[in-house]
Structure formats: structure tokens, C-alpha cells
C-alpha positions as CSV (number, residue, x, y, z in Angstrom):
1,X,-34.8,28.9,62.5
2,X,-36.4,32.3,63.0
3,X,-33.0,33.8,63.3
4,X,-31.9,32.2,60.0
5,X,-35.1,33.3,58.3
6,X,-34.7,36.9,59.4
7,X,-31.0,37.2,58.7
8,X,-31.3,35.8,55.2
9,X,-34.7,37.4,54.5
10,X,-36.5,34.1,53.7
11,X,-39.7,32.6,54.9
12,X,-39.8,30.1,57.7
13,X,-40.3,27.1,55.5
14,X,-37.2,28.0,53.4
15,X,-35.1,28.4,56.5
16,X,-36.3,25.1,57.9
17,X,-35.4,23.4,54.6
18,X,-32.0,25.0,54.5
19,X,-31.2,23.9,58.1
20,X,-32.5,20.3,57.6
21,X,-30.4,20.0,54.4
22,X,-27.3,21.1,56.4
23,X,-28.3,18.6,59.1
24,X,-28.6,15.8,56.5
25,X,-25.1,16.7,55.2
26,X,-23.7,16.3,58.7
27,X,-22.8,19.9,59.2
28,X,-25.5,20.8,61.7
29,X,-27.0,18.9,64.7
30,X,-30.6,19.4,65.6
31,X,-31.3,19.7,69.3
32,X,-34.6,20.0,71.2
33,X,-35.2,23.5,72.6
34,X,-38.4,23.8,74.5
35,X,-41.3,22.8,72.2
36,X,-39.2,23.3,69.1
37,X,-35.7,22.7,67.7
38,X,-32.5,24.6,67.3
39,X,-29.5,23.7,65.1
40,X,-25.9,24.0,66.1
41,X,-22.6,23.3,64.3
42,X,-21.3,19.8,64.7
43,X,-18.1,19.2,66.6
44,X,-15.2,19.3,64.1
45,X,-17.1,21.4,61.5
46,X,-13.9,23.3,60.6
47,X,-12.2,20.0,59.7
48,X,-15.3,18.9,57.7
49,X,-15.3,22.1,55.7
50,X,-11.6,21.8,54.9
51,X,-12.0,18.3,53.3
């Protein structure tokens, strides 16, 4: 999330909202990373985006 916030020049809450929305749409998967979370593209994302 920090990386997303920094690269798009948004605050942490906006980055979190963006990532959760993409997760809700099935484009990202949230995984536990230490005490927090990370998001990664779901398998077959290319196919999903072509639909």
C-alpha cells in the first residue's frame, strides 16, 4: 500500500481504498505480509482485462 500511495501521490487511506476496490472486483488478491497485507495480481489477470 505504501508503494501505491507514493507512486500515485495519494494518502494511505486512498491507496488502501483503491487496492480494496480492485480486490473486490477480483483483480487483486490480498495476502498477509508480516503484520500487514500486500496485494498481488490474481492469476489470469491478463485474461480478465481482455474480457
